[in-house]
N, CA and C of each residue as an Amber inpcrd file, in Angstrom:
protein
   651
 109.3280000 137.6210000  50.0250000 108.7180000 137.2140000  51.2790000
 107.9410000 138.3870000  51.8490000 106.6680000 138.1820000  52.1080000
 105.8250000 139.2700000  52.6010000 104.9990000 138.7660000  53.7760000
 105.1930000 139.3860000  54.9460000 104.4660000 139.0110000  56.1530000
 103.4750000 140.1070000  56.5000000 102.4630000 139.7670000  57.3080000
 101.4510000 140.7600000  57.6400000 101.9860000 141.8610000  58.5380000
 103.1010000 141.6160000  59.2550000 103.7000000 142.7090000  60.0190000
 104.1330000 143.8320000  59.0970000 104.3760000 143.5150000  57.8310000
 104.7500000 144.5440000  56.8850000 103.5870000 145.4970000  56.6240000
 102.3710000 145.0570000  56.8790000 101.2150000 145.9190000  56.7060000
 100.9870000 146.8140000  57.8990000 101.6150000 146.4990000  59.0370000
 101.5990000 147.3600000  60.2090000 102.8730000 148.1830000  60.1000000
 102.8540000 149.4400000  60.3590000 103.9710000 150.3250000  60.0530000
 105.2830000 149.7930000  60.6120000 106.3300000 149.7550000  59.7600000
 107.5690000 149.0680000  60.0920000 108.6540000 150.0430000  60.5440000
 109.4060000 149.6220000  61.5360000 110.5660000 150.3740000  61.9900000
 111.8250000 149.7870000  61.3950000 112.8860000 149.6450000  62.2190000
 114.1570000 149.1890000  61.6780000 114.8480000 148.2230000  62.6140000
 115.8630000 147.4920000  62.0490000 116.5990000 146.4850000  62.8110000
 118.0600000 146.4880000  62.4120000 118.9730000 146.2070000  63.3470000
 120.3960000 146.0770000  63.0600000 121.0440000 145.0430000  63.9630000
 122.4050000 145.0180000  64.2840000 123.0190000 143.9410000  65.0700000
 124.0840000 144.4150000  66.0490000 124.1830000 143.8190000  67.2700000
 125.2170000 144.1420000  68.2560000 125.7850000 142.8500000  68.8020000
 127.0590000 142.8460000  69.0910000 127.7140000 141.5990000  69.4810000
 127.5280000 141.3330000  70.9640000 126.4350000 140.7080000  71.3050000
 126.1310000 140.2660000  72.6620000 125.6840000 138.8300000  72.5610000
 125.8570000 138.0670000  73.6360000 125.4030000 136.6810000  73.6180000
 124.5850000 136.4380000  74.8670000 123.3260000 136.0630000  74.7050000
 122.4060000 135.9030000  75.8190000 121.7730000 134.5340000  75.7560000
 121.5950000 133.9100000  76.9120000 120.9470000 132.6030000  76.9680000
 119.4680000 132.7860000  77.2530000 118.6150000 131.9160000  76.6950000
 117.1760000 132.0640000  76.9260000 116.7990000 131.6480000  78.3300000
 115.7030000 132.1780000  78.8380000 115.1780000 131.7430000  80.1100000
 113.7090000 131.4120000  79.9280000 113.1420000 130.7110000  80.8960000
 111.7790000 130.2250000  80.7410000 110.7840000 131.3670000  80.6660000
 109.7950000 131.2090000  79.8100000 108.7050000 132.1740000  79.7220000
 107.7160000 131.8550000  80.8350000 107.1080000 132.8750000  81.4270000
 106.1580000 132.6460000  82.5000000 104.9830000 131.8110000  82.0160000
 104.3350000 131.1370000  82.9490000 103.3360000 130.1330000  82.6050000
 102.0540000 130.7120000  82.0380000 101.8940000 132.0500000  82.0640000
 100.6260000 132.5850000  81.5920000 100.5080000 132.6280000  80.0790000
 101.5850000 132.2600000  79.3270000 101.4810000 132.2230000  77.8740000
 100.3790000 131.2430000  77.4840000  99.4940000 131.6700000  76.6100000
  98.3470000 130.8540000  76.2150000  98.7120000 130.0540000  74.9750000
  98.6060000 128.7300000  75.0680000  99.0460000 127.8570000  73.9960000
  97.8920000 127.5520000  73.0480000  97.4690000 128.5430000  72.2710000
  96.4930000 128.2440000  71.2360000  96.8820000 128.8910000  69.9150000
  98.0930000 129.4110000  69.8260000  98.5630000 129.9840000  68.5800000
  99.3860000 128.9790000  67.7950000  99.5180000 129.2370000  66.5120000
 100.3370000 128.3530000  65.6790000 101.7900000 128.3970000  66.1140000
 102.2900000 129.6120000  66.4600000 103.6440000 129.7630000  66.9750000
 103.5670000 129.9940000  68.4770000 104.3650000 129.2420000  69.2300000
 104.3810000 129.3550000  70.6890000 105.7960000 129.6860000  71.1450000
 105.9360000 130.7480000  71.9270000 107.2220000 131.1380000  72.4980000
 107.4380000 130.3510000  73.7840000 108.5660000 129.6300000  73.8810000
 108.8170000 128.7910000  75.0590000 110.0260000 129.2290000  75.8710000
 110.7870000 130.1840000  75.3760000 111.9300000 130.6980000  76.1260000
 112.3760000 132.0240000  75.5520000 112.9460000 132.8960000  76.3850000
 113.3800000 134.1900000  75.8720000 114.3750000 134.8620000  76.7940000
 115.1680000 135.7240000  76.2080000 115.9660000 136.7140000  76.9340000
 116.1470000 137.8790000  75.9860000 115.7530000 139.0780000  76.4150000
 115.7670000 140.2600000  75.5520000 116.5570000 141.3690000  76.2280000
 117.4470000 142.0020000  75.4770000 118.2010000 143.1450000  75.9930000
 118.0450000 144.3230000  75.0410000 117.7400000 145.4850000  75.6190000
 117.6330000 146.7480000  74.8860000 118.7080000 147.6790000  75.4310000
 119.5860000 148.1750000  74.5620000 120.6860000 149.0460000  74.9910000
 120.4940000 150.4280000  74.3880000 120.3570000 151.4360000  75.2540000
 120.2400000 152.8320000  74.8210000 121.6130000 153.4880000  74.8470000
 122.0060000 154.0610000  73.7130000 123.3480000 154.6200000  73.5880000
 123.3660000 156.1270000  73.3840000 122.2460000 156.8100000  73.6450000
 122.2900000 158.2650000  73.5810000 121.4800000 158.9080000  72.4780000
 120.5330000 158.1690000  71.9000000 119.6320000 158.7950000  70.9370000
 119.9750000 158.5050000  69.4900000 119.0790000 158.9590000  68.6190000
 119.2720000 158.7200000  67.1950000 119.1470000 157.2430000  66.8670000
 120.0300000 156.7810000  66.0150000 120.0290000 155.3610000  65.6650000
 121.2530000 154.6620000  66.2490000 121.6080000 155.0600000  67.4710000
 122.7890000 154.4860000  68.1170000 122.4520000 153.3310000  69.0570000
 121.1630000 152.9940000  69.1790000 120.7610000 151.9370000  70.1020000
 121.0040000 150.5520000  69.4960000 120.9340000 149.5440000  70.3530000
 121.1570000 148.1910000  69.8940000 120.3080000 147.2210000  70.7080000
 120.1900000 146.0130000  70.2120000 119.4320000 144.9870000  70.9150000
 120.0170000 143.6180000  70.6350000 119.7880000 142.7280000  71.5610000
 120.1130000 141.3250000  71.3750000 119.0000000 140.5250000  72.0130000
 118.4970000 139.5400000  71.3170000 117.5500000 138.6520000  71.9780000
 117.7610000 137.2190000  71.5430000 117.4580000 136.3300000  72.4680000
 117.5520000 134.9010000  72.2360000 116.2070000 134.3010000  72.5980000
 115.5790000 133.6300000  71.6510000 114.2580000 133.0590000  71.9030000
 114.2170000 131.6050000  71.4510000 113.3200000 130.8570000  72.0660000
 113.0140000 129.4920000  71.6500000 111.5290000 129.4470000  71.3370000
 111.1780000 128.8890000  70.1760000 109.7720000 128.8570000  69.7820000
 109.4720000 127.5770000  69.0120000 108.1900000 127.2290000  68.9980000
 107.7040000 126.0290000  68.3040000 106.6030000 126.4210000  67.3480000
 106.5980000 125.8310000  66.1550000 105.4920000 125.9800000  65.2170000
 104.6520000 124.7130000  65.2800000 103.3820000 124.8730000  65.6400000
 102.5260000 123.7340000  65.9470000 101.8930000 123.0500000  64.7350000
 102.2400000 123.4830000  63.5410000 101.6150000 122.8950000  62.3560000
 102.3250000 121.6000000  61.9750000 101.5710000 120.5240000  61.9000000
 102.1390000 119.2550000  61.4680000 102.3330000 119.2840000  59.9500000
 103.5240000 118.9400000  59.4900000 103.7900000 118.9200000  58.0640000
 104.4280000 120.1780000  57.5240000 104.4770000 121.2410000  58.2920000
 105.1940000 122.4780000  57.9570000 104.6190000 123.2380000  56.7640000
 103.3950000 122.9350000  56.3220000 102.7810000 123.6750000  55.2040000
 103.7210000 123.7820000  54.0060000 104.2390000 122.6270000  53.5870000
 105.1540000 122.5650000  52.4390000 106.3900000 123.4360000  52.6360000
 106.8230000 123.5680000  53.8670000 108.0410000 124.3140000  54.1670000
 107.8190000 125.7370000  54.6060000 106.6050000 126.2720000  54.4330000
 106.3580000 127.6740000  54.7920000 106.4350000 127.9360000  56.2880000
 106.3400000 126.8860000  57.1060000 106.4420000 127.0530000  58.5560000
 107.8080000 126.6250000  59.0980000 108.7040000 126.2270000  58.2160000
 110.0540000 125.8280000  58.6130000 110.9210000 127.0790000  58.6790000
 111.2990000 127.4780000  59.8860000 111.9780000 128.7700000  60.0830000
 113.3340000 128.8280000  59.4050000 114.0500000 127.7120000  59.3180000
 115.3490000 127.7310000  58.6460000 115.1620000 127.8010000  57.1350000
 114.2040000 127.0320000  56.6220000 114.0180000 126.9570000  55.1710000
 113.4420000 128.2310000  54.5800000 112.5200000 128.8870000  55.2860000
 111.8070000 130.0270000  54.6900000 111.8770000 131.3070000  55.5210000
 112.6150000 131.2970000  56.6250000 112.8310000 132.5240000  57.3770000
 111.7700000 132.7880000  58.4350000 111.9920000 133.8640000  59.1750000
 111.1040000 134.2650000  60.2640000 111.1310000 135.7920000  60.3520000
 109.9890000 136.4040000  60.6020000 109.9450000 137.8400000  60.8540000
 109.8740000 138.0720000  62.3480000 110.6750000 139.0120000  62.8360000
 110.7060000 139.3370000  64.2560000 110.5050000 140.8400000  64.4230000
 109.8370000 141.2320000  65.4910000 109.6310000 142.6540000  65.7760000
 109.4970000 142.8490000  67.2730000 109.8500000 144.0320000  67.7490000
 109.6670000 144.4100000  69.1420000 108.7710000 145.6340000  69.2060000
 107.8860000 145.6540000  70.2000000 107.0040000 146.7880000  70.4200000
 107.1570000 147.2740000  71.8600000 107.0570000 148.5900000  72.0880000
 107.0970000 149.0960000  73.4630000 105.8310000 148.7880000  74.2400000
 104.7790000 148.3310000  73.5590000 103.4960000 148.0480000  74.2100000
 103.3030000 146.5580000  74.4180000 102.5390000 146.2090000  75.4430000
 102.2550000 144.8090000  75.7110000 101.1210000 144.3140000  74.8140000
 100.9930000 142.9980000  74.7230000 100.0250000 142.3920000  73.8000000
  98.5770000 142.8240000  74.0370000  98.1050000 142.9780000  75.2870000
  96.6940000 143.3540000  75.4730000  96.2910000 144.6620000  74.8000000
  97.2690000 145.4860000  74.4040000  96.9380000 146.6840000  73.6530000
  96.4820000 146.3520000  72.2350000  96.7420000 145.1170000  71.7840000
  96.4210000 144.7120000  70.4250000  95.5100000 143.4880000  70.3680000
  95.8400000 142.4730000  71.1860000  95.1410000 141.1930000  71.1040000
  95.5120000 140.3610000  72.3270000  95.0200000 139.1330000  72.3980000
  95.3500000 138.2300000  73.4960000  96.7500000 137.6760000  73.2730000
  97.5670000 137.6460000  74.3210000  98.9280000 137.1360000  74.1930000
  98.9180000 135.7200000  73.6440000  99.7760000 135.4620000  72.6820000
  99.8890000 134.1450000  72.0910000  98.9460000 133.8970000  70.9480000
  97.9850000 134.7690000  70.7210000  97.0120000 134.5810000  69.6430000
  97.4730000 135.2950000  68.3850000  96.9330000 134.8850000  67.2590000
  97.2210000 135.5910000  66.0150000  96.6460000 136.9950000  66.1000000
  97.4440000 137.9910000  65.7140000  97.0530000 139.3890000  65.8580000
  96.7600000 140.0390000  64.5170000  96.2830000 139.2880000  63.5630000
  95.9300000 139.8680000  62.2690000  94.8880000 140.9580000  62.4790000
  95.0830000 142.1010000  61.8250000  94.1570000 143.2090000  61.9820000
  94.4390000 144.0570000  63.1920000  95.6300000 143.8710000  63.8120000
  95.9890000 144.6970000  64.9570000  96.0870000 146.1560000  64.5420000
  95.8390000 147.0950000  65.4690000  95.9120000 148.5210000  65.1210000
  97.2930000 148.8950000  64.5920000  97.3450000 149.8820000  63.7080000
  98.6240000 150.3350000  63.1660000  99.4620000 150.9440000  64.2850000
 100.7090000 150.5480000  64.3660000 101.6180000 151.0800000  65.3730000
 103.0220000 151.0700000  64.8090000 103.9290000 151.6990000  65.4870000
 105.3230000 151.7250000  65.0540000 106.0930000 150.6410000  65.7850000
 106.7870000 149.7890000  65.0330000 107.7070000 148.8290000  65.6140000
 109.1120000 149.3920000  65.4560000 109.7680000 149.7740000  66.5410000
 111.1170000 150.3130000  66.4050000 112.1250000 149.2520000  65.9920000
 111.7100000 148.0040000  66.0380000 112.5670000 146.8730000  65.6660000
 111.6960000 145.9210000  64.8420000 112.0050000 145.7450000  63.5700000
 111.2160000 144.8530000  62.7150000 112.0760000 144.4090000  61.5450000
 112.1910000 143.0980000  61.3560000 113.0560000 142.6260000  60.2770000
 112.6210000 141.2370000  59.8360000 112.6350000 141.0040000  58.5360000
 112.4150000 139.6680000  57.9870000 113.7780000 139.0150000  57.8150000
 114.0400000 137.9900000  58.5930000 115.3290000 137.3010000  58.5400000
 115.2160000 136.1580000  57.5360000 115.7340000 136.4020000  56.3310000
 115.5890000 135.4520000  55.2380000 116.4670000 135.9170000  54.0750000
 117.2420000 135.0140000  53.4420000 117.2900000 133.5830000  53.7310000
 118.3800000 133.2480000  54.7450000 118.1620000 132.2150000  55.5360000
 119.2220000 131.6480000  56.3450000 120.1080000 130.7780000  55.4510000
 121.3940000 130.8030000  55.7190000 122.3070000 129.8690000  55.0620000
 122.3240000 128.6030000  55.9050000 121.8260000 127.4740000  55.3790000
 121.7130000 126.2560000  56.1980000 123.0520000 125.5380000  56.3510000
 123.2410000 124.9230000  57.5030000 124.4300000 124.1290000  57.7910000
 123.9910000 122.8880000  58.5570000 124.7060000 121.8090000  58.3700000
 124.5240000 120.6150000  59.1840000 125.9000000 120.1240000  59.5960000
 126.1570000 120.1310000  60.8970000 127.4480000 119.7250000  61.4310000
 127.2050000 118.7240000  62.5520000 127.7420000 117.5360000  62.3990000
 127.5910000 116.5100000  63.4280000 126.1490000 116.1770000  63.7310000
 125.3010000 116.2310000  62.7120000 123.8870000 115.9250000  62.9100000
 123.0650000 117.0990000  63.4110000 123.7000000 118.2330000  63.7020000
 123.0050000 119.4250000  64.1700000 122.7240000 120.3500000  62.9880000
 121.4500000 120.7240000  62.8020000 121.0630000 121.6250000  61.7180000
 120.8920000 123.0420000  62.2540000 121.5150000 124.0070000  61.5810000
 121.3630000 125.3940000  61.9880000 121.4880000 126.2890000  60.7610000
 121.0990000 127.5440000  60.9200000 121.1860000 128.5100000  59.8360000
 121.8120000 129.8000000  60.3210000 122.4770000 130.5170000  59.4260000
 123.0950000 131.7970000  59.7620000 122.6150000 132.8640000  58.7860000
 122.6120000 134.1010000  59.2690000 122.1460000 135.2270000  58.4550000
 122.9360000 136.4690000  58.8080000 123.2380000 137.2870000  57.7880000
 123.8120000 138.6120000  58.0150000 123.2720000 139.5520000  56.9490000
 122.8120000 140.7390000  57.3710000 122.2930000 141.7100000  56.4280000
 122.4450000 143.1220000  56.9520000 122.2450000 144.0910000  56.0660000
 122.3040000 145.5010000  56.4320000 120.9190000 146.0070000  56.8150000
 120.9030000 147.0360000  57.6330000 119.6560000 147.7000000  57.9870000
 119.8650000 149.2160000  57.9400000 119.0850000 149.9830000  57.1620000
 118.0600000 149.4960000  56.2340000 118.6310000 148.5200000  55.2050000
 117.7830000 147.6750000  54.6380000 118.2150000 146.6160000  53.7460000
 119.0580000 147.1850000  52.6090000 120.2270000 146.5830000  52.4190000
 121.1640000 146.9460000  51.3550000 121.7340000 148.3480000  51.4970000
 121.4790000 149.0110000  52.6280000 121.9550000 150.3800000  52.8170000
 122.8560000 150.4900000  54.0480000 122.3450000 150.0620000  55.2270000
 123.0830000 150.2300000  56.4590000 122.9400000 151.6560000  56.9800000
 123.7560000 152.1240000  57.9180000 124.9510000 151.4330000  58.4170000
 124.6690000 150.3570000  59.4570000 123.4020000 150.2260000  59.9100000
 123.0780000 149.1670000  60.8570000 123.2170000 147.7970000  60.2200000
 123.4000000 146.7990000  61.0500000 123.5130000 145.4320000  60.5500000
 122.6230000 144.5010000  61.3510000 122.3040000 143.3730000  60.7610000
 121.4780000 142.3520000  61.3870000 122.2070000 141.0260000  61.2640000
 122.4420000 140.3720000  62.3600000 123.0280000 139.0400000  62.2970000
 122.1980000 138.1050000  63.1510000 122.1100000 136.8580000  62.7220000
 121.2750000 135.8950000  63.4340000 121.8200000 134.4950000  63.2580000
 121.5520000 133.6780000  64.2460000 121.8500000 132.2450000  64.1680000
 120.6440000 131.4980000  64.6980000 120.1660000 130.5070000  63.9420000
 119.0130000 129.7280000  64.3510000 119.3930000 128.2530000  64.3580000
 119.0160000 127.5380000  65.4030000 119.3260000 126.1260000  65.5200000
 118.0600000 125.3010000  65.6430000 118.0320000 124.1680000  64.9590000
 116.8840000 123.2530000  65.0460000 117.0040000 122.4410000  66.3320000
 115.9110000 122.3780000  67.0960000 115.8480000 121.6320000  68.3470000
 115.0210000 120.3630000  68.1410000 115.0980000 119.4160000  69.0670000
 114.2170000 118.2510000  68.9630000 112.7590000 118.6860000  68.8800000
 112.0170000 118.1280000  67.9290000 110.6540000 118.5830000  67.6660000
 109.6300000 117.8080000  68.4820000 108.7070000 118.5110000  69.1560000
 107.6020000 117.8060000  69.8030000 106.7690000 117.0640000  68.7560000
 106.0830000 115.9870000  69.1460000 105.2670000 115.2390000  68.1800000
 104.1870000 116.1190000  67.5380000 103.9120000 115.8730000  66.2780000
 102.8220000 116.5220000  65.5270000 103.0260000 118.0290000  65.3750000
 104.2880000 118.4690000  65.3360000 104.5920000 119.8800000  65.0950000
 105.5360000 119.9870000  63.9060000 105.6600000 121.1950000  63.3850000
 106.6390000 121.4420000  62.3290000 108.0490000 121.3990000  62.8870000
 108.2290000 121.9360000  64.0990000 109.5490000 121.9310000  64.7040000
 109.7080000 122.9980000  65.7610000 110.8450000 122.9250000  66.4620000
 111.2190000 123.9210000  67.4610000 112.6000000 124.4530000  67.1040000
 112.8100000 125.7450000  67.4010000 114.0680000 126.3980000  67.0500000
 114.5120000 127.3270000  68.1650000 115.8310000 127.5210000  68.2370000
 116.4110000 128.5530000  69.0980000 117.0300000 129.6010000  68.1890000
 116.6530000 130.8630000  68.3790000 117.0780000 131.9540000  67.5140000
 117.7740000 133.0320000  68.3230000 118.9760000 133.4070000  67.9040000
 119.6780000 134.5380000  68.5020000 119.8490000 135.6300000  67.4540000
 119.3950000 136.8310000  67.7840000 119.4740000 137.9710000  66.8650000
 120.2630000 139.0870000  67.5420000 121.1890000 139.6780000  66.8090000
 121.9860000 140.7930000  67.3010000 121.7900000 141.9660000  66.3590000
 121.5630000 143.1520000  66.9100000 121.1860000 144.2890000  66.0630000
 121.7910000 145.5930000  66.5350000 122.2300000 146.4230000  65.5840000
 122.7030000 147.7840000  65.8760000 122.0480000 148.7620000  64.9080000
 122.2980000 150.0530000  65.1310000 121.7780000 151.0860000  64.2440000
 120.2990000 151.3220000  64.4270000 119.7980000 151.2050000  65.6630000
 118.3710000 151.3100000  65.9410000 118.0360000 152.5410000  66.7790000
 116.7880000 152.9750000  66.6760000 116.2330000 153.9590000  67.6080000
 115.2130000 153.2280000  68.4640000 115.6290000 152.8290000  69.6560000
 114.7770000 152.0680000  70.5720000 114.3290000 152.9320000  71.7500000
 114.3040000 154.2560000  71.5400000 113.9760000 155.1750000  72.6310000
 112.5610000 154.9720000  73.1610000 111.6740000 154.3810000  72.3720000
 110.2980000 154.1560000  72.8330000 110.1900000 152.9690000  73.7770000
 111.2110000 152.1190000  73.8150000 111.1870000 150.9520000  74.7080000
 111.9670000 151.3140000  75.9590000 111.2510000 151.6710000  77.0100000
 111.8870000 152.1460000  78.2370000 111.5320000 151.3210000  79.4720000
 110.5380000 150.4300000  79.3620000 110.1150000 149.6970000  80.5460000
 109.3980000 148.4130000  80.1450000 109.2720000 147.5230000  81.1030000
 108.4620000 146.3160000  80.9540000 107.0400000 146.6000000  81.4290000
 106.0230000 145.9050000  80.8770000 106.1480000 144.9080000  79.8170000
 106.2590000 145.5510000  78.4400000 106.9750000 144.8550000  77.5780000
 107.0190000 145.1610000  76.1630000 106.5660000 143.8790000  75.4500000
 106.7000000 143.8100000  74.1360000 106.2600000 142.5930000  73.4680000
 107.1540000 142.2560000  72.2870000 107.2140000 140.9610000  71.9880000
 107.9170000 140.4710000  70.8180000 106.8920000 139.8400000  69.8860000
 107.0640000 140.0560000  68.5910000 106.1270000 139.5780000  67.5790000
 106.8500000 138.6460000  66.6130000 106.1900000 137.5580000  66.2350000
 106.7610000 136.5800000  65.3080000 105.7600000 136.2600000  64.2140000
 106.2830000 136.0370000  63.0190000 105.4380000 135.6020000  61.9110000
 106.2610000 134.7250000  60.9790000 105.5940000 133.8510000  60.2320000
 106.2860000 132.9260000  59.3540000 105.9130000 133.1760000  57.9010000
 106.4650000 132.3630000  57.0150000 106.3130000 132.5890000  55.5800000
 104.8720000 132.4920000  55.1070000 104.0720000 131.6040000  55.7250000
 102.6870000 131.4760000  55.2540000 101.7670000 132.5350000  55.8480000
 102.3680000 133.4960000  56.6150000 101.6290000 134.6580000  57.1070000
 100.4530000 134.2670000  57.9950000 100.6650000 133.2820000  58.8660000
  99.5930000 132.8250000  59.7490000  99.4090000 133.7320000  60.9520000
 100.3290000 134.6450000  61.1970000 100.2490000 135.5570000  62.3230000
  99.9590000 136.9770000  61.8700000 100.6030000 137.9500000  62.5260000
 101.6790000 137.7630000  63.4960000 101.1580000 137.3370000  64.8650000
 102.0840000 136.7690000  65.6670000 101.7700000 136.3320000  67.0230000
 102.5300000 137.2200000  68.0060000 101.8310000 137.6710000  69.0360000
 102.3880000 138.6130000  70.0100000 102.6220000 137.9170000  71.3460000
 103.7810000 138.2150000  71.9730000 104.1190000 137.6260000  73.2630000
 104.6450000 138.7190000  74.1900000 104.0820000 138.8050000  75.3790000
 104.5570000 139.7870000  76.3570000 105.9310000 139.3970000  76.8960000
 106.7820000 140.4090000  77.0740000 108.0820000 140.2500000  77.7170000
 108.0650000 141.1250000  78.9690000 108.1420000 140.4830000  80.1260000
 108.0450000 141.2070000  81.3970000 109.3920000 141.4160000  82.0790000
 110.4580000 140.8870000  81.4950000 111.7570000 140.9420000  82.1720000
 112.8850000 141.3060000  81.2170000 112.5990000 142.1260000  80.2250000
 113.6640000 142.5900000  79.3300000 114.6850000 143.4090000  80.1150000
 115.9350000 143.2990000  79.7230000 116.9980000 144.1050000  80.3050000
 117.0830000 145.3900000  79.4880000 116.7130000 146.5050000  80.0940000
 116.6040000 147.7780000  79.3740000 117.4710000 148.8240000  80.0650000
 118.3360000 149.4930000  79.3200000 119.1340000 150.5350000  79.9380000
 120.3260000 150.9220000  79.1080000 121.2300000 151.6750000  79.7310000
 122.4380000 152.1320000  79.0660000 123.4820000 151.0280000  79.0740000
 124.4470000 151.1040000  78.1540000 125.5080000 150.0950000  78.1580000
 126.3320000 150.1910000  79.4290000 126.9020000 149.0950000  79.8280000
 127.7740000 149.0920000  81.0050000 129.0520000 149.8480000  80.6580000
 129.3570000 150.9170000  81.4260000 130.5570000 151.7020000  81.0880000
 131.8250000 150.8830000  81.2630000 132.7650000 151.1340000  80.3580000
 134.0430000 150.4480000  80.4610000 134.9120000 151.1660000  81.4730000
 135.5210000 150.4210000  82.3440000 136.3850000 150.9970000  83.3570000
 137.7120000 151.4450000  82.7710000 138.4700000 152.2470000  83.5260000
 139.7760000 152.7050000  83.0340000 140.7370000 151.5400000  82.8750000
 141.5880000 151.6530000  81.8750000 142.5930000 150.6160000  81.6760000
 143.6000000 150.6500000  82.8100000 143.9300000 149.4820000  83.2900000
 144.8910000 149.3860000  84.3900000 146.2480000 148.9970000  83.8280000
 147.2160000 149.8330000  84.0610000 148.5590000 149.5190000  83.6040000
 149.2310000 148.5770000  84.5800000 149.8540000 147.6140000  84.0000000
 150.6090000 146.7100000  84.8460000 151.9590000 147.3330000  85.1350000
 152.2680000 147.3800000  86.4120000 153.5510000 147.9720000  86.7950000
 154.7290000 147.1220000  86.3930000 155.8760000 147.7480000  86.2860000
 157.1080000 147.0310000  85.9590000 157.7220000 146.5120000  87.2400000
 157.9520000 145.2390000  87.2620000 158.5640000 144.6410000  88.4580000
 160.0820000 144.8230000  88.4050000 160.5790000 145.4270000  89.4240000
 162.0310000 145.6170000  89.5010000 162.6030000 144.7450000  90.5930000
 163.7650000 144.2580000  90.2970000 164.4600000 143.4580000  91.3000000
 165.4660000 144.3060000  92.0490000
């Protein structure tokens, strides 16, 4: 599997155990790309430098191609590439548009999630993935779960994707806006989407353990 984001200098991806629900994307997203982002929640956790950072994001997206290009646009069947950039889309192209030929830049988070292991339970189709980052090396890991959503008419489909990652250097992502990039198997993108409300910062410190006193009668 080879996506055009691979031609733009690639960073790294891993996994962290967080669970985030998507929220609505602002209305300024321009709906003329093959892939459209319709919901998101992104968290960047800085843990003190090196490759100790982590991220979790939950996104909802639709592929507007009718017929799925023989499966190449089906995110569960053929995978999805995801990347995060510290820069907003206008530094490269118009938000929501295909960004082929974008200037070379470093993506501190970039991973091809493929293959998903497909499951169907109670009529619900979803896929799961787990891998090492760097691939086959680690120590970072990448885990993901993707679920098929009801598809709008004349589209390939809509999906909800949750990705958890550890072992990253996300020191370049310090403020909003940042951007998320998506591409599919037929390499129709990549497509860039601005994120204006990412949760960025240090992990929430754990409080001291509270001992329960012994009750005496």
